[in-house]
C-alpha positions as CSV (number, residue, x, y, z in Angstrom):
1,M,-1.1,12.6,-19.3
2,K,1.9,10.4,-18.7
3,Y,2.3,9.0,-15.2
4,L,5.3,7.4,-13.5
5,V,4.0,4.7,-11.2
6,T,6.7,3.3,-9.0
7,G,6.2,-0.2,-7.7
8,S,3.8,-1.0,-10.6
9,S,4.2,-4.7,-10.1
10,G,3.1,-4.5,-6.4
11,F,-0.4,-5.0,-5.1
12,I,-1.9,-1.5,-4.8
13,W,0.5,-0.1,-7.4
14,F,-0.7,-2.6,-10.1
15,H,-4.4,-1.7,-9.5
16,V,-3.6,2.0,-9.7
17,A,-1.7,1.6,-13.0
18,K,-4.5,-0.6,-14.4
19,Q,-7.1,2.1,-13.6
20,L,-5.0,4.9,-15.1
21,L,-4.6,2.8,-18.3
22,T,-8.4,2.1,-18.3
23,N,-8.9,5.9,-18.1
24,G,-6.8,6.3,-21.3
25,E,-3.6,7.6,-19.6
26,E,0.0,6.6,-20.4
27,V,1.8,4.8,-17.6
28,V,5.5,4.2,-17.1
29,G,5.7,1.4,-14.6
30,F,8.8,1.1,-12.5
31,D,9.6,-1.9,-10.2
32,N,12.6,-3.9,-9.2
33,E,10.4,-7.0,-8.7
34,N,12.5,-8.3,-5.8
35,D,12.0,-11.7,-4.1
36,Y,10.6,-10.3,-0.9
37,Y,7.6,-12.4,-1.8
38,D,6.9,-14.7,-4.8
39,P,8.0,-12.8,-7.9
40,K,5.6,-14.9,-10.0
41,L,2.8,-12.9,-8.4
42,K,4.5,-9.7,-9.4
43,E,5.2,-11.0,-12.9
44,A,1.5,-12.0,-13.3
45,R,0.4,-8.5,-12.4
46,R,2.9,-6.9,-14.8
47,S,1.8,-9.3,-17.7
48,I,-1.7,-7.9,-17.4
49,L,-0.5,-4.3,-17.6
50,S,1.8,-5.1,-20.5
51,Q,-1.2,-6.0,-22.7
52,N,-2.0,-2.3,-22.9
53,P,0.1,-0.4,-25.5
54,N,0.1,2.7,-23.3
55,F,2.1,0.8,-20.6
56,T,5.9,0.9,-20.5
57,F,7.7,-1.2,-17.9
58,I,11.2,-0.5,-16.6
59,K,12.9,-2.9,-14.1
60,W,15.4,-0.9,-12.0
61,D,16.0,0.0,-8.4
62,L,15.0,3.2,-6.8
63,V,18.3,3.6,-4.9
64,N,20.2,3.9,-8.2
65,H,19.8,7.6,-9.0
66,S,21.3,7.5,-12.5
67,D,19.1,4.6,-13.7
68,L,16.1,6.3,-12.2
69,E,17.0,9.6,-14.0
70,N,17.0,7.8,-17.3
71,I,13.2,7.5,-17.0
72,F,12.9,11.3,-16.9
73,V,15.4,11.8,-19.7
74,H,13.5,9.5,-22.1
75,H,9.9,10.1,-20.9
76,K,8.0,13.4,-20.5
77,I,6.5,12.6,-17.1
78,D,3.5,14.8,-16.1
79,K,2.8,13.4,-12.6
80,I,4.4,10.9,-10.2
81,C,2.5,8.2,-8.2
82,H,5.3,7.0,-5.9
83,L,4.2,3.8,-4.2
84,A,7.3,1.7,-4.3
85,A,8.7,0.8,-0.8
86,Q,9.7,-2.1,1.4
87,G,6.6,-3.0,3.3
88,W,5.6,-5.0,6.4
89,I,6.4,-3.8,9.9
90,R,7.7,-7.1,11.3
91,Y,10.2,-7.6,8.4
92,S,11.8,-4.2,9.3
93,I,12.9,-5.6,12.7
94,E,15.6,-7.8,11.1
95,H,16.2,-6.1,7.8
96,S,16.7,-2.4,8.7
97,D,19.1,-1.6,5.9
98,T,16.6,-2.6,3.2
99,Y,14.1,-0.1,4.7
100,I,16.6,2.7,4.8
101,Q,17.7,2.2,1.2
102,S,14.3,1.6,-0.4
103,N,12.1,3.9,1.8
104,I,14.3,6.8,2.5
105,V,17.1,6.9,-0.2
106,G,14.7,5.8,-2.9
107,F,12.1,8.4,-1.8
108,A,14.7,11.2,-1.7
109,N,15.9,10.2,-5.2
110,I,12.3,10.5,-6.5
111,M,11.8,13.9,-4.9
112,N,15.2,15.2,-6.1
113,L,14.4,14.2,-9.7
114,A,11.0,15.8,-9.4
115,K,12.7,19.0,-8.5
116,I,15.2,18.7,-11.4
117,Y,12.6,17.8,-14.0
118,K,10.0,20.2,-12.7
119,I,7.3,17.6,-12.0
120,P,4.4,19.7,-10.4
121,H,2.5,17.0,-8.5
122,I,3.4,13.9,-6.6
123,V,1.2,11.4,-4.7
124,Y,3.1,9.1,-2.4
125,A,2.3,6.2,-0.1
126,S,2.6,6.7,3.6
127,S,1.1,4.4,6.2
128,S,-1.3,4.2,9.2
129,S,1.7,2.8,11.1
130,V,3.0,6.4,11.6
131,Y,0.3,6.8,14.3
132,G,2.1,4.3,16.5
133,N,0.3,2.8,19.5
134,T,-1.8,5.8,20.1
135,T,-4.8,5.6,22.4
136,K,-6.6,8.4,20.5
137,Q,-9.1,6.9,18.1
138,P,-9.9,7.6,15.4
139,S,-6.5,8.8,14.1
140,S,-6.4,12.1,12.3
141,P,-3.7,13.6,10.0
142,M,-3.6,16.5,12.5
143,D,-2.4,14.2,15.3
144,N,1.2,14.2,16.5
145,V,3.1,11.2,14.9
146,D,6.5,11.6,16.6
147,A,6.4,8.2,18.3
148,P,6.7,5.4,15.7
149,V,7.0,1.9,17.2
150,S,8.7,0.3,14.1
151,L,11.5,1.3,11.7
152,Y,9.0,0.9,8.9
153,A,6.7,3.5,10.5
154,A,9.8,5.8,11.0
155,T,10.7,5.7,7.3
156,K,7.1,6.6,6.4
157,K,7.2,9.6,8.7
158,A,10.5,10.5,7.2
159,N,8.9,10.5,3.8
160,E,6.3,12.9,4.9
161,L,8.9,15.3,6.3
162,I,11.0,15.1,3.1
163,A,7.9,15.8,1.0
164,H,7.0,18.8,3.2
165,S,10.4,20.3,2.8
166,Y,10.4,19.9,-1.0
167,S,6.9,21.3,-1.2
168,K,7.8,24.4,0.8
169,T,11.2,24.9,-0.7
170,F,10.7,24.0,-4.4
171,G,6.9,24.4,-4.8
172,I,6.2,20.8,-5.7
173,S,2.6,19.7,-4.8
174,T,2.8,16.6,-2.6
175,V,-0.1,14.5,-1.3
176,G,0.8,11.8,1.2
177,L,-1.7,8.9,1.7
178,R,-1.7,6.9,4.9
179,F,-3.1,3.5,4.0
180,F,-5.0,1.4,6.4
181,T,-4.7,-2.4,6.0
182,V,-5.5,-2.8,2.3
183,Y,-7.0,-6.1,1.0
184,G,-8.4,-7.5,-2.1
185,P,-7.6,-9.6,-5.3
186,R,-3.9,-9.9,-6.3
187,G,-3.0,-8.9,-2.7
188,R,0.3,-9.2,-0.8
189,P,1.1,-12.7,0.7
190,D,2.5,-11.2,3.8
191,M,-0.8,-9.6,4.8
192,A,-2.8,-11.5,7.5
193,Y,-5.9,-12.1,5.4
194,F,-3.8,-13.6,2.5
195,S,-1.4,-15.7,4.6
196,F,-4.3,-17.0,6.8
197,L,-6.2,-18.1,3.7
198,E,-3.1,-19.8,2.2
199,K,-2.5,-21.7,5.4
200,L,-6.2,-22.6,5.7
201,Y,-6.2,-24.3,2.3
202,H,-2.9,-26.0,3.0
203,N,-4.0,-27.2,6.5
204,Q,-1.2,-25.3,8.2
205,K,-1.2,-23.6,11.6
206,I,-1.8,-19.9,11.8
207,T,-0.2,-17.7,14.5
208,I,-2.5,-15.3,16.3
209,Y,-1.0,-12.5,18.3
210,S,-2.5,-10.8,21.4
211,N,-5.4,-13.3,21.6
212,G,-6.7,-12.1,18.3
213,L,-7.8,-8.8,19.8
214,L,-5.7,-6.6,17.6
215,E,-8.0,-4.4,15.5
216,R,-7.4,-3.2,11.9
217,D,-9.2,-0.8,9.7
218,F,-9.5,-3.1,6.6
219,T,-9.8,-1.1,3.4
220,Y,-10.8,-2.6,0.1
221,I,-8.5,-2.1,-2.8
222,D,-11.0,-0.4,-5.1
223,D,-11.5,2.3,-2.5
224,I,-7.7,2.8,-2.2
225,V,-7.5,3.1,-6.0
226,D,-10.4,5.6,-6.1
227,G,-8.6,7.7,-3.4
228,I,-5.3,7.6,-5.2
229,I,-6.8,8.7,-8.5
230,K,-8.6,11.5,-6.8
231,A,-5.3,12.5,-5.1
232,L,-3.6,12.6,-8.5
233,E,-6.3,15.0,-9.7
234,Y,-6.4,17.0,-6.5
235,N,-5.9,20.8,-6.7
236,N,-3.7,21.0,-3.7
237,P,-4.4,24.4,-2.1
238,K,-1.7,24.1,0.6
239,G,0.9,22.5,-1.7
240,Y,1.4,19.8,1.0
241,S,-1.4,17.5,2.2
242,I,-1.8,14.3,4.2
243,F,-5.0,12.1,4.0
244,N,-6.0,8.8,5.6
245,L,-7.1,6.1,3.2
246,W,-9.5,4.9,4.1
247,N,-11.9,3.2,6.6
248,D,-13.5,3.9,10.0
249,T,-14.8,0.5,11.0
250,P,-12.1,-1.6,12.7
251,V,-12.4,-5.3,12.8
252,N,-10.3,-7.5,15.2
253,V,-8.3,-10.6,14.0
254,N,-10.8,-13.0,15.6
255,T,-13.6,-11.6,13.5
256,L,-11.4,-11.8,10.4
257,I,-10.8,-15.5,11.2
258,E,-14.5,-16.2,11.7
259,I,-15.4,-14.5,8.4
260,L,-12.8,-16.6,6.5
261,E,-14.0,-19.8,8.1
262,S,-17.6,-19.0,7.2
263,L,-16.8,-18.2,3.6
264,T,-14.6,-21.3,3.0
265,G,-16.4,-23.8,5.2
266,K,-13.0,-24.7,6.7
267,K,-11.5,-24.4,10.2
268,F,-8.2,-23.0,11.2
269,I,-5.5,-24.7,13.2
270,K,-4.5,-21.9,15.7
271,E,-1.5,-21.0,17.8
272,Y,-1.7,-18.0,20.1
273,L,1.3,-15.9,21.0
274,P,1.9,-12.5,22.7
275,M,1.8,-9.3,20.8
276,Q,4.9,-8.8,18.6
277,V,7.4,-6.0,18.9
278,G,6.6,-3.1,16.5
279,D,2.9,-4.0,16.3
280,V,0.0,-1.7,17.4
281,N,-3.2,-2.5,19.2
282,K,-5.6,-0.8,16.9
283,T,-5.9,1.3,13.7
284,R,-8.9,3.5,12.9
285,A,-8.9,6.3,10.5
286,D,-10.5,9.7,10.9
287,I,-11.8,10.1,7.3
288,S,-13.5,13.5,7.6
289,D,-10.9,15.4,5.6
290,T,-10.6,12.6,3.0
291,T,-14.3,12.4,2.3
292,R,-14.6,16.1,2.1
293,E,-11.6,16.7,-0.2
294,L,-11.1,13.5,-2.2
295,W,-14.0,11.0,-2.4
296,R,-16.9,9.2,-0.9
297,K,-17.1,7.0,2.2
298,P,-15.5,3.6,1.7
299,R,-16.9,0.1,1.4
300,T,-17.2,-1.4,4.9
301,K,-18.7,-4.8,4.5
302,L,-15.6,-6.9,5.0
303,K,-17.4,-10.2,4.4
304,I,-18.6,-9.2,0.9
305,W,-15.2,-7.9,-0.3
306,L,-13.2,-10.8,1.2
307,Q,-15.3,-13.1,-1.0
308,S,-13.9,-11.4,-4.0
309,F,-10.3,-12.0,-2.8
310,I,-11.1,-15.7,-2.1
311,D,-12.6,-16.1,-5.6
312,W,-9.4,-14.7,-7.1
313,Y,-7.2,-16.8,-4.8
314,I,-8.9,-20.0,-5.8
315,S,-8.7,-19.2,-9.5
316,F,-5.1,-18.0,-9.4
317,Y,-3.7,-20.9,-7.4
318,N,-6.0,-23.5,-9.0
319,I,-7.2,-24.5,-5.5
320,C,-10.3,-26.3,-6.8
321,N,-8.3,-28.9,-8.7
322,I,-6.1,-29.6,-5.7
323,Y,-8.6,-29.8,-2.9
324,D,-11.9,-30.9,-4.5
């Protein structure tokens, strides 16, 4: 099988492409490798994938329909794993145009080309943020998600609606995956666990919102990859599906901080601020459909799997040589 994996130099996307290559598949990786965060991290991920002869990398932008179409002209794509998007809720407050272009125009381009080139199955990234500030916990794919509290969340809801229309109108099998706070080695520097650790090792102050009581359903990267691979293999009986990936054990920010301190033996410098616009109090996934249709229950021991991230971070950034 030949897979198009968009956003292949990104965190989740890299791990998915790597697993597909390990499974013996061919992967066409697509990414614009923008400077939203340090491109060196993206380049490092790509360099690992490029060591496999079954990997082809293309550096273009999703919003350019003609450039994107060249991939389908020159490669016989069997399935699409569309994960490329502009992430992070808070960034969307001041950079709305970036989200409209990448997350909506780019997504529509992918769906349109799937229609033209008769791609039968697409797995795409949605987000737990579509649930908004709901008081119903845990959140189920059957819940109403018509009240997003950020532009980022609204673009992800729009993706789900576009996918539904293409599925019903053109018979394309689509599986949307609502990710819940993914963490692990080679992660994204804008995520709290990553930025907290970075500031901890550089003796910089961290900002804690809402007294550290915000709760997140942290999901380890290997579980996300397992879920995505299963979604790519999924015999989609309805033609259109949405699943939560992937946890059901929320942890608040204060607990995250305590775990990082215990694992590193260092103490944070803390600043407390009110809850930010666009943020939500709690995320918790109802994973009953996911475990029944896709895969097993996820890893829940945050302390164990954060250690794997810390080990990678120390090695990648050569922390020991600087701070010993």
